[in-house]
C-alpha positions as CSV (number, residue, x, y, z in Angstrom):
1,X,102.1,69.9,95.7
2,X,98.9,72.3,94.2
3,X,99.2,73.9,91.0
4,X,96.9,77.2,90.2
5,X,98.3,76.9,86.3
6,X,94.3,76.3,85.3
7,X,93.3,79.2,87.2
8,X,95.8,81.4,85.5
9,X,94.9,80.1,82.0
10,X,90.7,80.5,83.3
11,X,91.7,84.2,83.8
12,X,93.0,84.4,80.2
13,X,90.4,82.8,78.2
14,X,88.0,85.2,80.3
15,X,89.9,88.1,79.4
16,X,90.7,88.9,82.8
17,X,94.2,89.7,85.5
18,X,94.9,89.1,88.6
19,X,94.3,93.0,89.6
20,X,90.7,92.6,88.3
21,X,90.4,89.1,89.9
22,X,90.9,90.8,93.2
23,X,88.3,93.5,92.3
24,X,85.7,91.2,91.1
25,X,86.2,88.5,94.3
26,X,87.3,90.5,97.2
27,X,90.3,88.2,97.5
28,X,93.6,89.7,99.0
29,X,96.7,90.5,96.9
30,X,98.8,88.5,99.5
31,X,96.5,85.7,98.6
32,X,96.7,85.9,95.0
33,X,100.7,86.0,95.7
34,X,100.5,82.6,97.7
35,X,98.6,81.1,94.6
36,X,101.2,82.6,92.3
37,X,103.7,80.7,94.0
38,X,102.3,77.4,94.7
39,X,101.3,77.8,98.2
40,X,98.4,77.4,100.5
41,X,95.0,79.5,101.1
42,X,92.0,78.8,102.7
43,X,88.8,77.1,101.2
44,X,86.9,80.3,101.4
45,X,89.5,82.3,99.1
46,X,89.1,79.2,96.2
47,X,85.6,79.2,97.1
48,X,85.4,83.3,96.3
49,X,87.4,82.7,93.2
50,X,84.7,79.9,92.1
51,X,81.6,82.2,93.0
52,X,83.5,84.5,90.7
53,X,84.0,83.1,87.7
54,X,81.3,80.4,87.9
55,X,83.3,77.6,87.9
56,X,84.9,74.4,90.3
57,X,88.0,73.8,92.4
58,X,88.8,71.4,89.8
59,X,88.9,74.3,87.1
60,X,91.1,76.3,89.0
61,X,93.8,73.9,90.8
62,X,95.3,70.5,90.4
63,X,97.1,68.3,92.7
64,X,100.3,67.1,91.3
65,X,102.5,64.5,93.0
66,X,105.8,64.9,94.1
C-alpha cells in the first residue's frame, strides 16, 4: 500500500493546502482525492507535484507493506 501522509505534512510545512496545490501543479482534484484515499495515481501526477514542491517521490509518499 502507498501512503501519501508525507505529502500532507509537506503541504502543512510549506503553508499550502490541497486547493492551492491543485492550482499550482495543474493536477486534477480527482487525483488529489484518490491520493487522500491512498489510491493509485499516475507517475505524471507525482512528477507534477514534485516539480511544484521542489521535492522527490520519497518526500511525498512511502510504501507500507501489508
